[in-house]
mmCIF file of the N, C-alpha and C atoms, coordinates in Angstrom:
data_MODEL
# 
_entry.id   MODEL 
# 
loop_
_atom_site.group_PDB 
_atom_site.id 
_atom_site.type_symbol 
_atom_site.label_atom_id 
_atom_site.label_alt_id 
_atom_site.label_comp_id 
_atom_site.label_asym_id 
_atom_site.label_entity_id 
_atom_site.label_seq_id 
_atom_site.pdbx_PDB_ins_code 
_atom_site.Cartn_x 
_atom_site.Cartn_y 
_atom_site.Cartn_z 
_atom_site.occupancy 
_atom_site.B_iso_or_equiv 
_atom_site.pdbx_formal_charge 
_atom_site.auth_seq_id 
_atom_site.auth_comp_id 
_atom_site.auth_asym_id 
_atom_site.auth_atom_id 
_atom_site.pdbx_PDB_model_num 
ATOM 1   N N  . MET A 1 1  ? -9.721  11.782  4.334   1.00 0.00 ? 1  MET A N  1 
ATOM 2   C CA . MET A 1 1  ? -8.940  10.868  3.583   1.00 0.00 ? 1  MET A CA 1 
ATOM 3   C C  . MET A 1 1  ? -9.553  9.488   3.701   1.00 0.00 ? 1  MET A C  1 
ATOM 4   N N  . ARG A 1 2  ? -9.167  8.686   2.621   1.00 0.00 ? 2  ARG A N  1 
ATOM 5   C CA . ARG A 1 2  ? -9.630  7.222   2.615   1.00 0.00 ? 2  ARG A CA 1 
ATOM 6   C C  . ARG A 1 2  ? -8.483  6.237   2.974   1.00 0.00 ? 2  ARG A C  1 
ATOM 7   N N  . PHE A 1 3  ? -8.814  5.431   3.970   1.00 0.00 ? 3  PHE A N  1 
ATOM 8   C CA . PHE A 1 3  ? -7.823  4.536   4.493   1.00 0.00 ? 3  PHE A CA 1 
ATOM 9   C C  . PHE A 1 3  ? -8.206  3.099   4.381   1.00 0.00 ? 3  PHE A C  1 
ATOM 10  N N  . LEU A 1 4  ? -7.301  2.196   4.224   1.00 0.00 ? 4  LEU A N  1 
ATOM 11  C CA . LEU A 1 4  ? -7.612  0.665   4.118   1.00 0.00 ? 4  LEU A CA 1 
ATOM 12  C C  . LEU A 1 4  ? -6.618  0.314   5.367   1.00 0.00 ? 4  LEU A C  1 
ATOM 13  N N  . VAL A 1 5  ? -7.216  -0.135  6.446   1.00 0.00 ? 5  VAL A N  1 
ATOM 14  C CA . VAL A 1 5  ? -6.401  -0.634  7.610   1.00 0.00 ? 5  VAL A CA 1 
ATOM 15  C C  . VAL A 1 5  ? -6.225  -2.135  7.626   1.00 0.00 ? 5  VAL A C  1 
ATOM 16  N N  . ASP A 1 6  ? -4.918  -2.478  7.508   1.00 0.00 ? 6  ASP A N  1 
ATOM 17  C CA . ASP A 1 6  ? -4.714  -4.019  7.454   1.00 0.00 ? 6  ASP A CA 1 
ATOM 18  C C  . ASP A 1 6  ? -5.035  -4.667  8.694   1.00 0.00 ? 6  ASP A C  1 
ATOM 19  N N  . GLU A 1 7  ? -5.331  -5.903  8.539   1.00 0.00 ? 7  GLU A N  1 
ATOM 20  C CA . GLU A 1 7  ? -5.811  -6.704  9.770   1.00 0.00 ? 7  GLU A CA 1 
ATOM 21  C C  . GLU A 1 7  ? -4.771  -6.811  10.807  1.00 0.00 ? 7  GLU A C  1 
ATOM 22  N N  . SER A 1 8  ? -3.434  -6.899  10.418  1.00 0.00 ? 8  SER A N  1 
ATOM 23  C CA . SER A 1 8  ? -2.327  -6.852  11.369  1.00 0.00 ? 8  SER A CA 1 
ATOM 24  C C  . SER A 1 8  ? -2.251  -5.606  12.299  1.00 0.00 ? 8  SER A C  1 
ATOM 25  N N  . THR A 1 9  ? -2.815  -4.610  11.744  1.00 0.00 ? 9  THR A N  1 
ATOM 26  C CA . THR A 1 9  ? -2.755  -3.360  12.390  1.00 0.00 ? 9  THR A CA 1 
ATOM 27  C C  . THR A 1 9  ? -3.833  -3.244  13.534  1.00 0.00 ? 9  THR A C  1 
ATOM 28  N N  . GLY A 1 10 ? -4.935  -3.839  13.300  1.00 0.00 ? 10 GLY A N  1 
ATOM 29  C CA . GLY A 1 10 ? -5.906  -3.897  14.254  1.00 0.00 ? 10 GLY A CA 1 
ATOM 30  C C  . GLY A 1 10 ? -6.943  -3.014  14.175  1.00 0.00 ? 10 GLY A C  1 
ATOM 31  N N  . PRO A 1 11 ? -8.025  -3.212  15.066  1.00 0.00 ? 11 PRO A N  1 
ATOM 32  C CA . PRO A 1 11 ? -9.217  -2.341  14.935  1.00 0.00 ? 11 PRO A CA 1 
ATOM 33  C C  . PRO A 1 11 ? -9.036  -0.897  15.664  1.00 0.00 ? 11 PRO A C  1 
ATOM 34  N N  . MET A 1 12 ? -8.016  -0.755  16.482  1.00 0.00 ? 12 MET A N  1 
ATOM 35  C CA . MET A 1 12 ? -7.962  0.454   17.295  1.00 0.00 ? 12 MET A CA 1 
ATOM 36  C C  . MET A 1 12 ? -7.571  1.589   16.319  1.00 0.00 ? 12 MET A C  1 
ATOM 37  N N  . VAL A 1 13 ? -6.655  1.350   15.417  1.00 0.00 ? 13 VAL A N  1 
ATOM 38  C CA . VAL A 1 13 ? -6.186  2.502   14.560  1.00 0.00 ? 13 VAL A CA 1 
ATOM 39  C C  . VAL A 1 13 ? -7.343  2.798   13.538  1.00 0.00 ? 13 VAL A C  1 
ATOM 40  N N  . ALA A 1 14 ? -8.029  1.789   13.099  1.00 0.00 ? 14 ALA A N  1 
ATOM 41  C CA . ALA A 1 14 ? -9.232  2.143   12.229  1.00 0.00 ? 14 ALA A CA 1 
ATOM 42  C C  . ALA A 1 14 ? -10.247 2.909   13.064  1.00 0.00 ? 14 ALA A C  1 
ATOM 43  N N  . GLU A 1 15 ? -10.549 2.489   14.240  1.00 0.00 ? 15 GLU A N  1 
ATOM 44  C CA . GLU A 1 15 ? -11.561 3.364   15.066  1.00 0.00 ? 15 GLU A CA 1 
ATOM 45  C C  . GLU A 1 15 ? -11.065 4.857   15.275  1.00 0.00 ? 15 GLU A C  1 
ATOM 46  N N  . TRP A 1 16 ? -9.723  4.909   15.539  1.00 0.00 ? 16 TRP A N  1 
ATOM 47  C CA . TRP A 1 16 ? -9.215  6.236   15.785  1.00 0.00 ? 16 TRP A CA 1 
ATOM 48  C C  . TRP A 1 16 ? -9.297  7.077   14.496  1.00 0.00 ? 16 TRP A C  1 
ATOM 49  N N  . LEU A 1 17 ? -9.054  6.564   13.329  1.00 0.00 ? 17 LEU A N  1 
ATOM 50  C CA . LEU A 1 17 ? -9.101  7.300   12.019  1.00 0.00 ? 17 LEU A CA 1 
ATOM 51  C C  . LEU A 1 17 ? -10.604 7.649   11.843  1.00 0.00 ? 17 LEU A C  1 
ATOM 52  N N  . ARG A 1 18 ? -11.683 6.656   12.147  1.00 0.00 ? 18 ARG A N  1 
ATOM 53  C CA . ARG A 1 18 ? -12.992 7.012   11.912  1.00 0.00 ? 18 ARG A CA 1 
ATOM 54  C C  . ARG A 1 18 ? -13.415 8.142   12.770  1.00 0.00 ? 18 ARG A C  1 
ATOM 55  N N  . LYS A 1 19 ? -12.978 8.140   14.055  1.00 0.00 ? 19 LYS A N  1 
ATOM 56  C CA . LYS A 1 19 ? -13.365 9.266   15.135  1.00 0.00 ? 19 LYS A CA 1 
ATOM 57  C C  . LYS A 1 19 ? -12.877 10.523  14.595  1.00 0.00 ? 19 LYS A C  1 
ATOM 58  N N  . ASN A 1 20 ? -11.768 10.514  13.879  1.00 0.00 ? 20 ASN A N  1 
ATOM 59  C CA . ASN A 1 20 ? -11.273 11.678  13.354  1.00 0.00 ? 20 ASN A CA 1 
ATOM 60  C C  . ASN A 1 20 ? -11.715 12.135  11.990  1.00 0.00 ? 20 ASN A C  1 
ATOM 61  N N  . GLY A 1 21 ? -12.835 11.517  11.474  1.00 0.00 ? 21 GLY A N  1 
ATOM 62  C CA . GLY A 1 21 ? -13.608 11.923  10.302  1.00 0.00 ? 21 GLY A CA 1 
ATOM 63  C C  . GLY A 1 21 ? -13.053 11.274  8.987   1.00 0.00 ? 21 GLY A C  1 
ATOM 64  N N  . HIS A 1 22 ? -12.339 10.292  9.066   1.00 0.00 ? 22 HIS A N  1 
ATOM 65  C CA . HIS A 1 22 ? -11.738 9.695   7.804   1.00 0.00 ? 22 HIS A CA 1 
ATOM 66  C C  . HIS A 1 22 ? -12.752 8.408   7.353   1.00 0.00 ? 22 HIS A C  1 
ATOM 67  N N  . ASP A 1 23 ? -12.715 8.230   6.148   1.00 0.00 ? 23 ASP A N  1 
ATOM 68  C CA . ASP A 1 23 ? -13.414 6.990   5.509   1.00 0.00 ? 23 ASP A CA 1 
ATOM 69  C C  . ASP A 1 23 ? -12.434 5.812   5.642   1.00 0.00 ? 23 ASP A C  1 
ATOM 70  N N  . VAL A 1 24 ? -12.897 4.785   6.396   1.00 0.00 ? 24 VAL A N  1 
ATOM 71  C CA . VAL A 1 24 ? -12.006 3.685   6.823   1.00 0.00 ? 24 VAL A CA 1 
ATOM 72  C C  . VAL A 1 24 ? -12.608 2.371   6.425   1.00 0.00 ? 24 VAL A C  1 
ATOM 73  N N  . PHE A 1 25 ? -11.816 1.498   5.592   1.00 0.00 ? 25 PHE A N  1 
ATOM 74  C CA . PHE A 1 25 ? -12.188 0.085   5.487   1.00 0.00 ? 25 PHE A CA 1 
ATOM 75  C C  . PHE A 1 25 ? -11.223 -0.687  6.387   1.00 0.00 ? 25 PHE A C  1 
ATOM 76  N N  . SER A 1 26 ? -11.769 -1.464  7.360   1.00 0.00 ? 26 SER A N  1 
ATOM 77  C CA . SER A 1 26 ? -10.857 -2.196  8.354   1.00 0.00 ? 26 SER A CA 1 
ATOM 78  C C  . SER A 1 26 ? -10.963 -3.661  7.898   1.00 0.00 ? 26 SER A C  1 
ATOM 79  N N  . VAL A 1 27 ? -9.769  -4.201  7.546   1.00 0.00 ? 27 VAL A N  1 
ATOM 80  C CA . VAL A 1 27 ? -9.759  -5.717  7.064   1.00 0.00 ? 27 VAL A CA 1 
ATOM 81  C C  . VAL A 1 27 ? -10.050 -6.510  8.327   1.00 0.00 ? 27 VAL A C  1 
ATOM 82  N N  . PHE A 1 28 ? -9.692  -6.029  9.494   1.00 0.00 ? 28 PHE A N  1 
ATOM 83  C CA . PHE A 1 28 ? -10.004 -6.771  10.769  1.00 0.00 ? 28 PHE A CA 1 
ATOM 84  C C  . PHE A 1 28 ? -11.456 -6.861  10.967  1.00 0.00 ? 28 PHE A C  1 
ATOM 85  N N  . ASN A 1 29 ? -12.184 -5.764  10.851  1.00 0.00 ? 29 ASN A N  1 
ATOM 86  C CA . ASN A 1 29 ? -13.565 -5.790  10.990  1.00 0.00 ? 29 ASN A CA 1 
ATOM 87  C C  . ASN A 1 29 ? -14.488 -6.235  9.947   1.00 0.00 ? 29 ASN A C  1 
ATOM 88  N N  . GLU A 1 30 ? -14.028 -5.946  8.630   1.00 0.00 ? 30 GLU A N  1 
ATOM 89  C CA . GLU A 1 30 ? -14.958 -6.168  7.600   1.00 0.00 ? 30 GLU A CA 1 
ATOM 90  C C  . GLU A 1 30 ? -14.546 -7.485  6.609   1.00 0.00 ? 30 GLU A C  1 
ATOM 91  N N  . SER A 1 31 ? -13.305 -7.848  6.671   1.00 0.00 ? 31 SER A N  1 
ATOM 92  C CA . SER A 1 31 ? -12.916 -8.879  5.743   1.00 0.00 ? 31 SER A CA 1 
ATOM 93  C C  . SER A 1 31 ? -11.761 -9.734  6.240   1.00 0.00 ? 31 SER A C  1 
ATOM 94  N N  . ARG A 1 32 ? -11.838 -10.093 7.490   1.00 0.00 ? 32 ARG A N  1 
ATOM 95  C CA . ARG A 1 32 ? -10.792 -10.770 8.070   1.00 0.00 ? 32 ARG A CA 1 
ATOM 96  C C  . ARG A 1 32 ? -10.202 -11.983 7.287   1.00 0.00 ? 32 ARG A C  1 
ATOM 97  N N  . GLY A 1 33 ? -8.797  -12.179 7.300   1.00 0.00 ? 33 GLY A N  1 
ATOM 98  C CA . GLY A 1 33 ? -8.316  -13.226 6.328   1.00 0.00 ? 33 GLY A CA 1 
ATOM 99  C C  . GLY A 1 33 ? -8.108  -12.836 4.934   1.00 0.00 ? 33 GLY A C  1 
ATOM 100 N N  . MET A 1 34 ? -8.374  -11.688 4.546   1.00 0.00 ? 34 MET A N  1 
ATOM 101 C CA . MET A 1 34 ? -8.291  -11.181 3.206   1.00 0.00 ? 34 MET A CA 1 
ATOM 102 C C  . MET A 1 34 ? -6.747  -11.395 2.801   1.00 0.00 ? 34 MET A C  1 
ATOM 103 N N  . PRO A 1 35 ? -6.572  -11.996 1.548   1.00 0.00 ? 35 PRO A N  1 
ATOM 104 C CA . PRO A 1 35 ? -5.059  -12.144 1.071   1.00 0.00 ? 35 PRO A CA 1 
ATOM 105 C C  . PRO A 1 35 ? -4.536  -10.758 0.829   1.00 0.00 ? 35 PRO A C  1 
ATOM 106 N N  . ASP A 1 36 ? -3.222  -10.719 0.947   1.00 0.00 ? 36 ASP A N  1 
ATOM 107 C CA . ASP A 1 36 ? -2.506  -9.580  0.673   1.00 0.00 ? 36 ASP A CA 1 
ATOM 108 C C  . ASP A 1 36 ? -2.669  -8.900  -0.644  1.00 0.00 ? 36 ASP A C  1 
ATOM 109 N N  . ALA A 1 37 ? -2.600  -9.816  -1.655  1.00 0.00 ? 37 ALA A N  1 
ATOM 110 C CA . ALA A 1 37 ? -2.855  -9.204  -3.144  1.00 0.00 ? 37 ALA A CA 1 
ATOM 111 C C  . ALA A 1 37 ? -4.243  -8.607  -3.151  1.00 0.00 ? 37 ALA A C  1 
ATOM 112 N N  . ASP A 1 38 ? -5.358  -9.204  -2.604  1.00 0.00 ? 38 ASP A N  1 
ATOM 113 C CA . ASP A 1 38 ? -6.628  -8.563  -2.660  1.00 0.00 ? 38 ASP A CA 1 
ATOM 114 C C  . ASP A 1 38 ? -6.661  -7.173  -1.866  1.00 0.00 ? 38 ASP A C  1 
ATOM 115 N N  . ILE A 1 39 ? -5.858  -7.116  -0.777  1.00 0.00 ? 39 ILE A N  1 
ATOM 116 C CA . ILE A 1 39 ? -5.836  -5.895  0.030   1.00 0.00 ? 39 ILE A CA 1 
ATOM 117 C C  . ILE A 1 39 ? -5.141  -4.852  -0.824  1.00 0.00 ? 39 ILE A C  1 
ATOM 118 N N  . ILE A 1 40 ? -4.034  -5.117  -1.454  1.00 0.00 ? 40 ILE A N  1 
ATOM 119 C CA . ILE A 1 40 ? -3.391  -4.316  -2.383  1.00 0.00 ? 40 ILE A CA 1 
ATOM 120 C C  . ILE A 1 40 ? -4.229  -3.721  -3.432  1.00 0.00 ? 40 ILE A C  1 
ATOM 121 N N  . GLN A 1 41 ? -4.900  -4.758  -4.040  1.00 0.00 ? 41 GLN A N  1 
ATOM 122 C CA . GLN A 1 41 ? -5.867  -4.296  -5.152  1.00 0.00 ? 41 GLN A CA 1 
ATOM 123 C C  . GLN A 1 41 ? -7.070  -3.299  -4.628  1.00 0.00 ? 41 GLN A C  1 
ATOM 124 N N  . LYS A 1 42 ? -7.594  -3.794  -3.506  1.00 0.00 ? 42 LYS A N  1 
ATOM 125 C CA . LYS A 1 42 ? -8.716  -3.051  -2.986  1.00 0.00 ? 42 LYS A CA 1 
ATOM 126 C C  . LYS A 1 42 ? -8.346  -1.611  -2.710  1.00 0.00 ? 42 LYS A C  1 
ATOM 127 N N  . ALA A 1 43 ? -7.123  -1.525  -2.009  1.00 0.00 ? 43 ALA A N  1 
ATOM 128 C CA . ALA A 1 43 ? -6.567  -0.167  -1.697  1.00 0.00 ? 43 ALA A CA 1 
ATOM 129 C C  . ALA A 1 43 ? -6.475  0.649   -3.058  1.00 0.00 ? 43 ALA A C  1 
ATOM 130 N N  . PHE A 1 44 ? -5.990  0.060   -4.039  1.00 0.00 ? 44 PHE A N  1 
ATOM 131 C CA . PHE A 1 44 ? -5.799  0.614   -5.327  1.00 0.00 ? 44 PHE A CA 1 
ATOM 132 C C  . PHE A 1 44 ? -7.169  1.180   -5.912  1.00 0.00 ? 44 PHE A C  1 
ATOM 133 N N  . ILE A 1 45 ? -7.919  0.193   -6.079  1.00 0.00 ? 45 ILE A N  1 
ATOM 134 C CA . ILE A 1 45 ? -9.293  0.456   -6.798  1.00 0.00 ? 45 ILE A CA 1 
ATOM 135 C C  . ILE A 1 45 ? -10.171 1.317   -6.023  1.00 0.00 ? 45 ILE A C  1 
ATOM 136 N N  . ASP A 1 46 ? -10.206 1.350   -4.505  1.00 0.00 ? 46 ASP A N  1 
ATOM 137 C CA . ASP A 1 46 ? -10.910 2.288   -3.802  1.00 0.00 ? 46 ASP A CA 1 
ATOM 138 C C  . ASP A 1 46 ? -10.132 3.563   -3.549  1.00 0.00 ? 46 ASP A C  1 
ATOM 139 N N  . ASN A 1 47 ? -9.018  3.803   -4.181  1.00 0.00 ? 47 ASN A N  1 
ATOM 140 C CA . ASN A 1 47 ? -8.300  4.981   -3.884  1.00 0.00 ? 47 ASN A CA 1 
ATOM 141 C C  . ASN A 1 47 ? -7.960  5.177   -2.375  1.00 0.00 ? 47 ASN A C  1 
ATOM 142 N N  . ARG A 1 48 ? -7.452  4.230   -1.641  1.00 0.00 ? 48 ARG A N  1 
ATOM 143 C CA . ARG A 1 48 ? -7.169  4.357   -0.314  1.00 0.00 ? 48 ARG A CA 1 
ATOM 144 C C  . ARG A 1 48 ? -5.767  4.310   -0.020  1.00 0.00 ? 48 ARG A C  1 
ATOM 145 N N  . ILE A 1 49 ? -5.389  4.820   1.060   1.00 0.00 ? 49 ILE A N  1 
ATOM 146 C CA . ILE A 1 49 ? -3.953  4.697   1.675   1.00 0.00 ? 49 ILE A CA 1 
ATOM 147 C C  . ILE A 1 49 ? -4.092  3.400   2.517   1.00 0.00 ? 49 ILE A C  1 
ATOM 148 N N  . LEU A 1 50 ? -3.105  2.459   2.228   1.00 0.00 ? 50 LEU A N  1 
ATOM 149 C CA . LEU A 1 50 ? -3.035  1.161   2.926   1.00 0.00 ? 50 LEU A CA 1 
ATOM 150 C C  . LEU A 1 50 ? -2.205  1.581   4.343   1.00 0.00 ? 50 LEU A C  1 
ATOM 151 N N  . VAL A 1 51 ? -2.649  1.355   5.408   1.00 0.00 ? 51 VAL A N  1 
ATOM 152 C CA . VAL A 1 51 ? -2.167  1.372   6.645   1.00 0.00 ? 51 VAL A CA 1 
ATOM 153 C C  . VAL A 1 51 ? -1.731  -0.036  7.161   1.00 0.00 ? 51 VAL A C  1 
ATOM 154 N N  . THR A 1 52 ? -0.519  -0.351  7.488   1.00 0.00 ? 52 THR A N  1 
ATOM 155 C CA . THR A 1 52 ? -0.191  -1.695  7.968   1.00 0.00 ? 52 THR A CA 1 
ATOM 156 C C  . THR A 1 52 ? 1.044   -1.628  8.845   1.00 0.00 ? 52 THR A C  1 
ATOM 157 N N  . ASN A 1 53 ? 1.220   -2.653  9.613   1.00 0.00 ? 53 ASN A N  1 
ATOM 158 C CA . ASN A 1 53 ? 2.571   -2.787  10.277  1.00 0.00 ? 53 ASN A CA 1 
ATOM 159 C C  . ASN A 1 53 ? 3.131   -4.106  9.757   1.00 0.00 ? 53 ASN A C  1 
ATOM 160 N N  . ASP A 1 54 ? 2.710   -4.544  8.552   1.00 0.00 ? 54 ASP A N  1 
ATOM 161 C CA . ASP A 1 54 ? 3.219   -5.870  8.013   1.00 0.00 ? 54 ASP A CA 1 
ATOM 162 C C  . ASP A 1 54 ? 4.334   -5.432  6.945   1.00 0.00 ? 54 ASP A C  1 
ATOM 163 N N  . LYS A 1 55 ? 5.642   -5.792  7.320   1.00 0.00 ? 55 LYS A N  1 
ATOM 164 C CA . LYS A 1 55 ? 6.743   -5.388  6.542   1.00 0.00 ? 55 LYS A CA 1 
ATOM 165 C C  . LYS A 1 55 ? 6.596   -5.944  5.055   1.00 0.00 ? 55 LYS A C  1 
ATOM 166 N N  . ASP A 1 56 ? 5.946   -7.081  4.918   1.00 0.00 ? 56 ASP A N  1 
ATOM 167 C CA . ASP A 1 56 ? 5.766   -7.659  3.477   1.00 0.00 ? 56 ASP A CA 1 
ATOM 168 C C  . ASP A 1 56 ? 5.348   -6.701  2.392   1.00 0.00 ? 56 ASP A C  1 
ATOM 169 N N  . PHE A 1 57 ? 4.410   -5.698  2.817   1.00 0.00 ? 57 PHE A N  1 
ATOM 170 C CA . PHE A 1 57 ? 3.690   -4.944  1.875   1.00 0.00 ? 57 PHE A CA 1 
ATOM 171 C C  . PHE A 1 57 ? 4.817   -4.104  1.250   1.00 0.00 ? 57 PHE A C  1 
ATOM 172 N N  . GLY A 1 58 ? 5.838   -3.704  1.981   1.00 0.00 ? 58 GLY A N  1 
ATOM 173 C CA . GLY A 1 58 ? 6.833   -2.889  1.373   1.00 0.00 ? 58 GLY A CA 1 
ATOM 174 C C  . GLY A 1 58 ? 7.576   -3.531  0.224   1.00 0.00 ? 58 GLY A C  1 
ATOM 175 N N  . GLU A 1 59 ? 7.598   -4.920  0.163   1.00 0.00 ? 59 GLU A N  1 
ATOM 176 C CA . GLU A 1 59 ? 8.171   -5.666  -0.867  1.00 0.00 ? 59 GLU A CA 1 
ATOM 177 C C  . GLU A 1 59 ? 7.088   -5.884  -1.979  1.00 0.00 ? 59 GLU A C  1 
ATOM 178 N N  . LYS A 1 60 ? 5.857   -6.113  -1.653  1.00 0.00 ? 60 LYS A N  1 
ATOM 179 C CA . LYS A 1 60 ? 4.849   -6.774  -2.586  1.00 0.00 ? 60 LYS A CA 1 
ATOM 180 C C  . LYS A 1 60 ? 4.330   -5.485  -3.411  1.00 0.00 ? 60 LYS A C  1 
ATOM 181 N N  . VAL A 1 61 ? 4.176   -4.248  -2.848  1.00 0.00 ? 61 VAL A N  1 
ATOM 182 C CA . VAL A 1 61 ? 3.648   -3.112  -3.667  1.00 0.00 ? 61 VAL A CA 1 
ATOM 183 C C  . VAL A 1 61 ? 4.555   -2.707  -4.865  1.00 0.00 ? 61 VAL A C  1 
ATOM 184 N N  . PRO A 1 62 ? 5.867   -2.419  -4.554  1.00 0.00 ? 62 PRO A N  1 
ATOM 185 C CA . PRO A 1 62 ? 6.791   -2.123  -5.626  1.00 0.00 ? 62 PRO A CA 1 
ATOM 186 C C  . PRO A 1 62 ? 6.828   -3.263  -6.684  1.00 0.00 ? 62 PRO A C  1 
ATOM 187 N N  . ALA A 1 63 ? 6.904   -4.443  -6.277  1.00 0.00 ? 63 ALA A N  1 
ATOM 188 C CA . ALA A 1 63 ? 6.994   -5.542  -7.131  1.00 0.00 ? 63 ALA A CA 1 
ATOM 189 C C  . ALA A 1 63 ? 5.796   -5.590  -8.191  1.00 0.00 ? 63 ALA A C  1 
ATOM 190 N N  . LYS A 1 64 ? 4.702   -5.193  -7.758  1.00 0.00 ? 64 LYS A N  1 
ATOM 191 C CA . LYS A 1 64 ? 3.458   -5.273  -8.563  1.00 0.00 ? 64 LYS A CA 1 
ATOM 192 C C  . LYS A 1 64 ? 3.134   -3.856  -9.180  1.00 0.00 ? 64 LYS A C  1 
ATOM 193 N N  . ARG A 1 65 ? 3.930   -2.826  -8.919  1.00 0.00 ? 65 ARG A N  1 
ATOM 194 C CA . ARG A 1 65 ? 3.557   -1.498  -9.242  1.00 0.00 ? 65 ARG A CA 1 
ATOM 195 C C  . ARG A 1 65 ? 3.256   -1.402  -10.870 1.00 0.00 ? 65 ARG A C  1 
ATOM 196 N N  . SER A 1 66 ? 3.949   -2.080  -11.628 1.00 0.00 ? 66 SER A N  1 
ATOM 197 C CA . SER A 1 66 ? 3.799   -1.884  -13.045 1.00 0.00 ? 66 SER A CA 1 
ATOM 198 C C  . SER A 1 66 ? 2.380   -2.423  -13.565 1.00 0.00 ? 66 SER A C  1 
ATOM 199 N N  . SER A 1 67 ? 2.043   -3.715  -12.982 1.00 0.00 ? 67 SER A N  1 
ATOM 200 C CA . SER A 1 67 ? 0.778   -4.228  -13.407 1.00 0.00 ? 67 SER A CA 1 
ATOM 201 C C  . SER A 1 67 ? -0.429  -4.065  -12.605 1.00 0.00 ? 67 SER A C  1 
ATOM 202 N N  . LEU A 1 68 ? -0.335  -4.259  -11.319 1.00 0.00 ? 68 LEU A N  1 
ATOM 203 C CA . LEU A 1 68 ? -1.518  -4.346  -10.492 1.00 0.00 ? 68 LEU A CA 1 
ATOM 204 C C  . LEU A 1 68 ? -1.782  -2.951  -9.862  1.00 0.00 ? 68 LEU A C  1 
ATOM 205 N N  . VAL A 1 69 ? -0.592  -2.308  -9.439  1.00 0.00 ? 69 VAL A N  1 
ATOM 206 C CA . VAL A 1 69 ? -0.775  -1.115  -8.586  1.00 0.00 ? 69 VAL A CA 1 
ATOM 207 C C  . VAL A 1 69 ? 0.200   0.092   -9.313  1.00 0.00 ? 69 VAL A C  1 
ATOM 208 N N  . PRO A 1 70 ? -0.513  0.680   -10.414 1.00 0.00 ? 70 PRO A N  1 
ATOM 209 C CA . PRO A 1 70 ? 0.354   1.720   -10.992 1.00 0.00 ? 70 PRO A CA 1 
ATOM 210 C C  . PRO A 1 70 ? 0.698   2.863   -10.147 1.00 0.00 ? 70 PRO A C  1 
ATOM 211 N N  . SER A 1 71 ? -0.200  3.165   -9.132  1.00 0.00 ? 71 SER A N  1 
ATOM 212 C CA . SER A 1 71 ? 0.167   4.203   -8.071  1.00 0.00 ? 71 SER A CA 1 
ATOM 213 C C  . SER A 1 71 ? -0.622  3.924   -6.807  1.00 0.00 ? 71 SER A C  1 
ATOM 214 N N  . SER A 1 72 ? 0.056   3.880   -5.714  1.00 0.00 ? 72 SER A N  1 
ATOM 215 C CA . SER A 1 72 ? -0.590  3.692   -4.415  1.00 0.00 ? 72 SER A CA 1 
ATOM 216 C C  . SER A 1 72 ? 0.373   4.076   -3.405  1.00 0.00 ? 72 SER A C  1 
ATOM 217 N N  . PHE A 1 73 ? -0.154  4.126   -2.110  1.00 0.00 ? 73 PHE A N  1 
ATOM 218 C CA . PHE A 1 73 ? 0.602   4.631   -1.003  1.00 0.00 ? 73 PHE A CA 1 
ATOM 219 C C  . PHE A 1 73 ? 0.351   3.671   0.053   1.00 0.00 ? 73 PHE A C  1 
ATOM 220 N N  . VAL A 1 74 ? 1.655   3.126   0.630   1.00 0.00 ? 74 VAL A N  1 
ATOM 221 C CA . VAL A 1 74 ? 1.406   2.376   1.853   1.00 0.00 ? 74 VAL A CA 1 
ATOM 222 C C  . VAL A 1 74 ? 2.091   2.953   3.003   1.00 0.00 ? 74 VAL A C  1 
ATOM 223 N N  . LEU A 1 75 ? 1.411   3.257   4.126   1.00 0.00 ? 75 LEU A N  1 
ATOM 224 C CA . LEU A 1 75 ? 1.919   3.813   5.290   1.00 0.00 ? 75 LEU A CA 1 
ATOM 225 C C  . LEU A 1 75 ? 2.101   2.645   6.343   1.00 0.00 ? 75 LEU A C  1 
ATOM 226 N N  . TYR A 1 76 ? 3.479   2.482   6.565   1.00 0.00 ? 76 TYR A N  1 
ATOM 227 C CA . TYR A 1 76 ? 3.938   1.478   7.443   1.00 0.00 ? 76 TYR A CA 1 
ATOM 228 C C  . TYR A 1 76 ? 4.078   2.048   8.892   1.00 0.00 ? 76 TYR A C  1 
ATOM 229 N N  . ILE A 1 77 ? 3.454   1.540   9.865   1.00 0.00 ? 77 ILE A N  1 
ATOM 230 C CA . ILE A 1 77 ? 3.475   2.000   11.267  1.00 0.00 ? 77 ILE A CA 1 
ATOM 231 C C  . ILE A 1 77 ? 3.974   0.948   12.150  1.00 0.00 ? 77 ILE A C  1 
ATOM 232 N N  . VAL A 1 78 ? 4.666   1.480   13.204  1.00 0.00 ? 78 VAL A N  1 
ATOM 233 C CA . VAL A 1 78 ? 5.138   0.579   14.312  1.00 0.00 ? 78 VAL A CA 1 
ATOM 234 C C  . VAL A 1 78 ? 4.426   0.942   15.602  1.00 0.00 ? 78 VAL A C  1 
ATOM 235 N N  . LEU A 1 79 ? 3.637   0.023   16.113  1.00 0.00 ? 79 LEU A N  1 
ATOM 236 C CA . LEU A 1 79 ? 2.728   0.320   17.231  1.00 0.00 ? 79 LEU A CA 1 
ATOM 237 C C  . LEU A 1 79 ? 3.549   -0.179  18.436  1.00 0.00 ? 79 LEU A C  1 
ATOM 238 N N  . ARG A 1 80 ? 3.680   0.669   19.426  1.00 0.00 ? 80 ARG A N  1 
ATOM 239 C CA . ARG A 1 80 ? 4.447   0.248   20.722  1.00 0.00 ? 80 ARG A CA 1 
ATOM 240 C C  . ARG A 1 80 ? 3.299   0.550   21.797  1.00 0.00 ? 80 ARG A C  1 
ATOM 241 N N  . SER A 1 81 ? 3.387   -0.368  22.744  1.00 0.00 ? 81 SER A N  1 
ATOM 242 C CA . SER A 1 81 ? 2.521   -0.032  24.026  1.00 0.00 ? 81 SER A CA 1 
ATOM 243 C C  . SER A 1 81 ? 3.261   0.854   24.864  1.00 0.00 ? 81 SER A C  1 
ATOM 244 N N  . ILE A 1 82 ? 2.505   1.750   25.467  1.00 0.00 ? 82 ILE A N  1 
ATOM 245 C CA . ILE A 1 82 ? 3.186   2.727   26.559  1.00 0.00 ? 82 ILE A CA 1 
ATOM 246 C C  . ILE A 1 82 ? 2.666   2.416   27.845  1.00 0.00 ? 82 ILE A C  1 
ATOM 247 N N  . HIS A 1 83 ? 3.527   2.048   28.819  1.00 0.00 ? 83 HIS A N  1 
ATOM 248 C CA . HIS A 1 83 ? 3.136   1.824   30.139  1.00 0.00 ? 83 HIS A CA 1 
ATOM 249 C C  . HIS A 1 83 ? 3.234   2.986   31.063  1.00 0.00 ? 83 HIS A C  1 
ATOM 250 N N  . THR A 1 84 ? 2.229   3.464   31.782  1.00 0.00 ? 84 THR A N  1 
ATOM 251 C CA . THR A 1 84 ? 2.456   4.584   32.695  1.00 0.00 ? 84 THR A CA 1 
ATOM 252 C C  . THR A 1 84 ? 2.525   4.140   34.188  1.00 0.00 ? 84 THR A C  1 
# 
């Protein structure tokens, strides 16, 4: 699968996805500071699933669906630290 991992999600998720054989573009590693609109467009153009923990994307993608993003998928994750 092809993923675009948002900067706010961080590099660990991107690294895990790569180790599991996926094609990953990491905003944190490859284009830090990329504006949200550009992230949405890149995910669409590159046919990638956007992985983020930024709630703003839930509002931005549907609002732009008709013009910028005719079909895309945003995977919103909540990361929690586990202390043992």
